[in-house]
C-alpha positions as CSV (number, residue, x, y, z in Angstrom):
1,M,20.9,11.1,-7.0
2,F,19.7,11.6,-10.6
3,Q,18.1,14.6,-12.2
4,E,14.4,13.7,-11.7
5,L,15.0,12.7,-8.0
6,A,16.9,15.9,-7.4
7,Q,14.1,17.9,-8.9
8,L,11.5,16.0,-6.8
9,E,13.4,16.6,-3.6
10,S,13.7,20.3,-4.4
11,L,9.9,20.5,-4.9
12,L,9.4,18.6,-1.6
13,E,11.3,21.4,0.2
14,R,8.9,24.0,-1.2
15,L,5.9,21.8,-0.3
16,D,6.9,21.5,3.3
17,G,3.8,22.7,5.3
18,H,1.5,22.5,2.3
19,A,1.4,18.8,1.8
20,R,1.8,15.4,3.5
21,I,5.1,13.9,2.3
22,E,5.7,10.2,2.8
23,T,8.6,7.9,2.1
24,L,6.7,4.7,1.0
25,T,9.8,2.6,0.8
26,R,13.5,2.7,0.1
27,I,15.1,0.7,-2.8
28,R,18.6,-0.5,-2.3
29,W,20.6,-1.4,-5.4
30,Q,24.4,-1.8,-5.8
31,G,25.3,0.5,-3.0
32,H,22.6,3.1,-3.8
33,D,19.6,3.9,-1.6
34,F,16.6,5.4,-3.5
35,P,13.5,6.7,-1.8
36,V,10.0,6.3,-3.3
37,Y,8.0,9.4,-2.3
38,A,4.3,10.0,-2.1
39,I,2.9,13.6,-1.9
40,V,-0.7,14.2,-0.7
41,L,-2.2,17.7,-1.4
42,G,-5.6,18.8,-0.1
43,T,-7.9,17.5,2.5
44,L,-7.1,14.3,4.5
45,Q,-10.7,13.4,5.0
46,P,-10.7,9.7,4.0
47,Q,-13.8,9.9,1.8
48,A,-12.9,13.0,-0.2
49,P,-12.7,12.7,-4.0
50,T,-9.2,11.8,-4.9
51,L,-7.1,12.0,-8.0
52,G,-3.8,10.0,-8.2
53,F,-0.8,10.6,-10.4
54,F,1.8,7.9,-10.9
55,G,4.9,8.1,-13.1
56,G,8.2,6.2,-13.7
57,V,6.8,2.7,-13.4
58,H,8.9,2.0,-16.5
59,G,12.2,3.7,-15.8
60,L,13.0,4.2,-19.5
61,E,9.8,6.2,-19.9
62,K,11.0,9.0,-17.6
63,I,8.9,11.6,-19.5
64,G,5.9,10.5,-17.3
65,S,7.8,11.4,-14.2
66,E,8.9,14.7,-15.7
67,V,5.3,15.7,-16.7
68,I,4.1,15.0,-13.1
69,L,7.0,17.1,-11.7
70,S,6.2,19.9,-14.1
71,Y,2.5,19.8,-12.9
72,L,3.6,19.8,-9.3
73,Q,5.8,22.9,-9.8
74,T,2.8,24.7,-11.4
75,L,0.5,23.7,-8.4
76,I,3.1,25.0,-5.9
77,E,3.2,28.4,-7.6
78,M,-0.6,28.6,-7.8
79,L,-1.2,27.5,-4.2
80,E,0.3,30.8,-3.1
81,W,-2.5,32.9,-4.7
82,D,-5.2,30.9,-6.5
83,R,-8.2,30.9,-4.2
84,E,-10.2,28.7,-6.6
85,L,-7.5,26.0,-6.4
86,Q,-7.4,26.4,-2.6
87,R,-11.2,25.8,-2.4
88,R,-10.9,22.7,-4.6
89,L,-8.2,21.2,-2.5
90,A,-10.3,21.9,0.7
91,E,-12.8,19.5,-0.8
92,S,-10.6,17.0,-2.6
93,R,-7.2,15.3,-2.5
94,L,-4.3,15.0,-5.0
95,V,-1.9,12.1,-4.5
96,F,1.4,11.9,-6.4
97,V,4.0,9.2,-6.7
98,P,6.2,10.7,-9.4
99,I,9.0,8.1,-9.5
100,V,7.6,4.6,-8.7
101,N,10.7,2.8,-10.1
102,P,13.8,5.0,-9.1
103,V,16.4,2.3,-10.1
104,G,14.9,2.1,-13.5
105,V,14.9,5.8,-14.0
106,Y,18.4,6.0,-12.7
107,R,19.6,3.3,-15.0
108,G,17.4,4.2,-18.0
109,T,15.8,0.7,-18.0
110,R,12.3,-0.4,-18.3
111,A,12.6,-2.9,-15.5
112,N,13.6,-2.3,-11.8
113,G,16.9,-3.4,-10.3
114,N,15.8,-7.0,-10.3
115,G,15.0,-7.0,-14.0
116,V,11.2,-7.1,-13.3
117,D,8.7,-5.2,-15.4
118,L,6.5,-3.7,-12.7
119,M,3.5,-3.4,-15.0
120,R,3.6,-7.2,-15.6
121,N,4.2,-8.0,-11.9
122,A,0.7,-8.4,-10.4
123,P,-0.9,-11.9,-9.8
124,I,-3.4,-11.6,-12.6
125,E,-3.3,-13.6,-15.9
126,G,-4.1,-12.3,-19.3
127,Q,-6.9,-14.0,-21.2
128,G,-6.7,-14.8,-24.9
129,N,-3.8,-14.5,-27.3
130,T,-0.9,-13.2,-25.2
131,K,2.6,-12.7,-26.6
132,L,6.1,-12.5,-25.1
133,Y,5.6,-8.8,-24.6
134,S,2.4,-9.5,-22.6
135,G,4.7,-10.7,-19.8
136,H,6.6,-13.9,-19.1
137,R,8.6,-15.7,-16.4
138,L,11.4,-17.1,-18.6
139,T,14.3,-15.0,-17.5
140,P,15.0,-11.4,-16.3
141,W,17.5,-11.1,-19.2
142,L,14.5,-10.6,-21.5
143,P,12.2,-7.5,-21.4
144,W,8.7,-7.9,-19.9
145,Y,9.9,-10.3,-17.2
146,R,7.1,-10.7,-14.6
147,G,9.2,-11.7,-11.6
148,D,8.6,-14.3,-8.9
149,A,5.1,-15.6,-8.9
150,S,5.1,-15.9,-5.1
151,R,5.5,-12.2,-4.4
152,M,5.3,-8.8,-5.9
153,E,8.2,-6.4,-6.1
154,T,8.7,-3.8,-3.4
155,E,7.9,-0.9,-5.8
156,A,4.7,-2.6,-6.9
157,E,3.7,-3.2,-3.4
158,A,4.3,0.4,-2.5
159,L,2.2,1.6,-5.3
160,C,-0.7,-0.8,-4.3
161,E,-0.4,0.3,-0.7
162,V,-0.8,4.0,-1.4
163,V,-3.7,3.3,-3.8
164,R,-5.5,1.3,-1.2
165,R,-4.9,3.8,1.5
166,Y,-5.9,7.0,-0.3
167,L,-8.0,6.0,-3.3
168,F,-10.0,3.0,-2.1
169,E,-11.3,5.0,0.8
170,A,-12.6,7.9,-1.3
171,E,-16.2,8.2,-2.4
172,L,-14.9,8.8,-6.0
173,S,-11.3,8.3,-7.2
174,I,-9.4,8.4,-10.5
175,V,-5.9,7.3,-11.2
176,L,-3.7,8.6,-14.0
177,D,-0.6,6.5,-14.7
178,L,1.8,8.2,-17.2
179,H,3.7,6.1,-19.8
180,S,5.2,6.6,-23.2
181,G,6.4,4.6,-26.2
182,F,3.3,3.3,-28.1
183,G,2.1,4.8,-31.5
184,I,2.1,8.3,-32.9
185,R,-1.0,9.4,-31.0
186,D,-1.6,10.0,-27.3
187,R,-3.9,7.4,-25.9
188,L,-6.0,7.4,-22.7
189,W,-6.5,3.8,-21.7
190,F,-8.9,2.3,-19.2
191,P,-9.4,-1.3,-18.0
192,Y,-9.2,-4.0,-18.8
193,A,-5.7,-4.7,-20.0
194,S,-5.8,-8.4,-19.2
195,C,-8.9,-9.4,-21.2
196,R,-11.1,-8.0,-23.9
197,K,-14.4,-8.0,-22.0
198,P,-15.9,-4.7,-20.8
199,F,-15.1,-3.8,-17.2
200,P,-18.0,-3.2,-14.8
201,D,-17.8,0.6,-14.8
202,I,-17.7,0.9,-18.6
203,A,-20.8,3.2,-18.5
204,E,-19.0,5.7,-16.4
205,A,-15.8,5.5,-18.5
206,Y,-17.9,6.2,-21.7
207,A,-19.8,9.1,-20.0
208,L,-16.4,10.6,-19.0
209,K,-15.1,10.3,-22.5
210,N,-18.3,11.8,-23.9
211,L,-18.0,14.7,-21.5
212,F,-14.4,15.3,-22.4
213,D,-15.2,15.1,-26.1
214,H,-17.9,17.8,-25.7
215,C,-15.8,20.1,-23.5
216,F,-12.6,19.8,-25.6
217,P,-13.7,18.7,-29.1
218,H,-10.1,19.3,-30.4
219,H,-8.3,17.3,-27.8
220,V,-5.4,15.0,-28.8
221,Y,-6.3,11.7,-27.2
222,R,-7.6,8.4,-28.5
223,I,-9.7,7.1,-25.6
224,E,-10.2,3.3,-25.5
225,P,-9.8,0.2,-23.4
226,M,-6.2,-0.9,-23.3
227,S,-7.1,-4.4,-24.6
228,E,-8.1,-2.8,-27.9
229,E,-4.3,-2.5,-28.6
230,Y,-3.0,-5.6,-26.8
231,V,-3.6,-7.9,-23.8
232,I,-1.0,-8.3,-21.0
233,N,-0.4,-10.4,-18.0
234,G,0.1,-9.0,-14.5
235,D,-1.4,-5.5,-15.0
236,L,-1.3,-3.6,-11.7
237,W,-4.3,-1.5,-12.5
238,D,-6.5,-4.5,-13.4
239,Y,-5.3,-6.2,-10.2
240,L,-6.2,-3.1,-8.1
241,Y,-9.5,-2.5,-9.8
242,D,-10.6,-6.1,-9.2
243,S,-9.4,-5.9,-5.6
244,F,-11.5,-2.7,-5.2
245,K,-14.6,-4.3,-6.7
246,S,-14.4,-7.2,-4.2
247,S,-13.8,-4.9,-1.2
248,P,-16.4,-3.4,1.1
249,Q,-16.0,-0.1,-0.8
250,A,-17.3,-1.6,-4.0
251,G,-20.4,0.6,-4.1
252,R,-18.2,3.6,-4.9
253,L,-16.2,4.3,-8.1
254,F,-12.5,3.7,-8.6
255,L,-11.4,4.5,-12.2
256,P,-7.7,3.8,-13.2
257,L,-6.6,5.4,-16.4
258,T,-3.3,5.1,-18.2
259,L,-1.9,8.0,-20.3
260,E,0.3,6.5,-23.1
261,M,2.1,9.3,-24.8
262,G,2.7,8.5,-28.4
263,S,6.4,8.8,-28.7
264,W,6.7,7.3,-32.2
265,L,5.8,10.7,-33.5
266,W,8.9,12.2,-31.9
267,L,11.0,9.4,-33.5
268,R,9.4,9.9,-36.9
269,K,10.6,13.5,-36.9
270,S,14.1,12.6,-35.8
271,P,14.8,8.9,-36.8
272,L,18.4,9.0,-35.6
273,H,17.1,9.3,-32.1
274,L,16.4,5.6,-32.3
275,F,20.1,4.9,-31.7
276,Q,20.0,6.8,-28.3
277,R,18.9,5.1,-25.1
278,H,15.9,7.3,-24.5
279,G,15.2,8.1,-28.1
280,L,12.1,5.8,-28.5
281,F,10.5,6.9,-25.2
282,H,11.5,10.4,-24.5
283,P,11.5,13.7,-26.4
284,L,15.2,14.5,-26.7
285,L,15.0,17.9,-28.3
286,P,14.4,20.8,-25.8
287,H,11.4,22.3,-27.6
288,R,9.6,19.0,-27.9
289,Q,10.2,18.3,-24.2
290,Q,8.8,21.7,-23.2
291,R,5.7,21.1,-25.3
292,I,5.1,17.7,-23.7
293,L,5.6,19.1,-20.2
294,R,2.6,21.4,-20.7
295,R,0.6,19.4,-23.2
296,H,-1.5,17.4,-20.7
297,F,-2.4,20.0,-18.1
298,T,-5.9,20.5,-19.6
299,L,-6.6,16.8,-19.0
300,F,-5.3,17.0,-15.4
301,E,-7.5,20.0,-14.7
302,F,-10.5,18.3,-16.3
303,L,-10.2,15.2,-14.2
304,H,-9.9,17.2,-11.0
305,R,-13.0,19.2,-11.8
306,C,-14.9,16.0,-12.8
307,L,-14.2,14.6,-9.3
308,L,-15.8,17.6,-7.7
309,S,-18.8,17.7,-10.2
310,P,-19.7,14.0,-10.8
311,T,-23.4,14.5,-11.7
312,K,-22.7,14.6,-15.4
313,W,-20.8,11.3,-15.7
314,A,-20.5,9.3,-12.4
315,E,-24.0,9.6,-11.0
316,Q,-26.2,8.0,-13.6
317,T,-29.7,6.7,-13.6
318,H,-30.4,3.1,-14.5
319,D,-31.6,4.1,-18.0
320,Q,-28.5,6.3,-18.5
321,R,-26.2,3.5,-17.5
322,V,-27.9,1.1,-19.9
323,D,-27.7,3.6,-22.8
324,N,-24.0,4.3,-22.0
325,R,-23.1,0.6,-21.8
326,R,-24.7,0.1,-25.1
327,A,-22.9,3.0,-26.7
328,A,-19.6,1.8,-25.2
329,W,-20.1,-1.6,-26.6
330,E,-20.8,-0.3,-30.0
331,T,-17.8,2.1,-29.9
332,W,-15.2,-0.3,-28.6
333,Y,-16.3,-4.0,-28.5
334,A,-18.7,-4.6,-31.4
């Protein structure tokens, strides 16, 4: 047991009767037995709009898990009295996997118990100028190790399984995967991470960005394709997105997003934190941690509302898609 898992299991007790709770798998490591939980709030109608939250893929970046747990705690309190939230959940679904990599969170390591970087573990190769940090198969003693080419890790398979089951079936779905550790500004990334070409639903991604910019003109995010910063091998979300586009559900929309919290800003204010295990990836001072735990709730609520009101961004005419693709190209790829 560790702090984040104890907090999650405490929340699960309060959710009993309000949500579907699943143990996706159990990870055994050096005498420990860690569960990987999924929580499903809202309607169980397969085609209902669905928003997924995933955290702790990199165990060292545990602030992602903590933000999701903080949001879950808020939802639990609001479910008791907020009729508007209750109406939204009657028409939509929220899926949470707060701790994808429990061994990594327990140990304070990026990789899982086998030394594998789960976000480099999918069978998809980066195109172009990849680096060591893009993912390699040299040795698990180096960071960014991709693992065995013949199979995916148990935690990665569990993540893919819950996405296929709850998000691929939905008419419209968005994923938000929470990470930290890059830059001094919060970034909201969308595919592709494995190549620099625009992904097929770039018009919808641009329209969603445009809507967010207009609704919250003072937001804190830099919204861009992940490949604008670097290209990686084995990205799970590229793998799942391409799998979705080749599936029978391909006429619908599945949009995976990554929230990369800019932790270098925390380090710039307190450089000595670099010498602590979580200093580069986690806000160590209590007031900073509290600020991060509430900082992204506006984004979460916006994405939930967008799923229920897609006409402004996801339901575009041919001409609108052409215009948005052109604008996206000029903004990110030209």
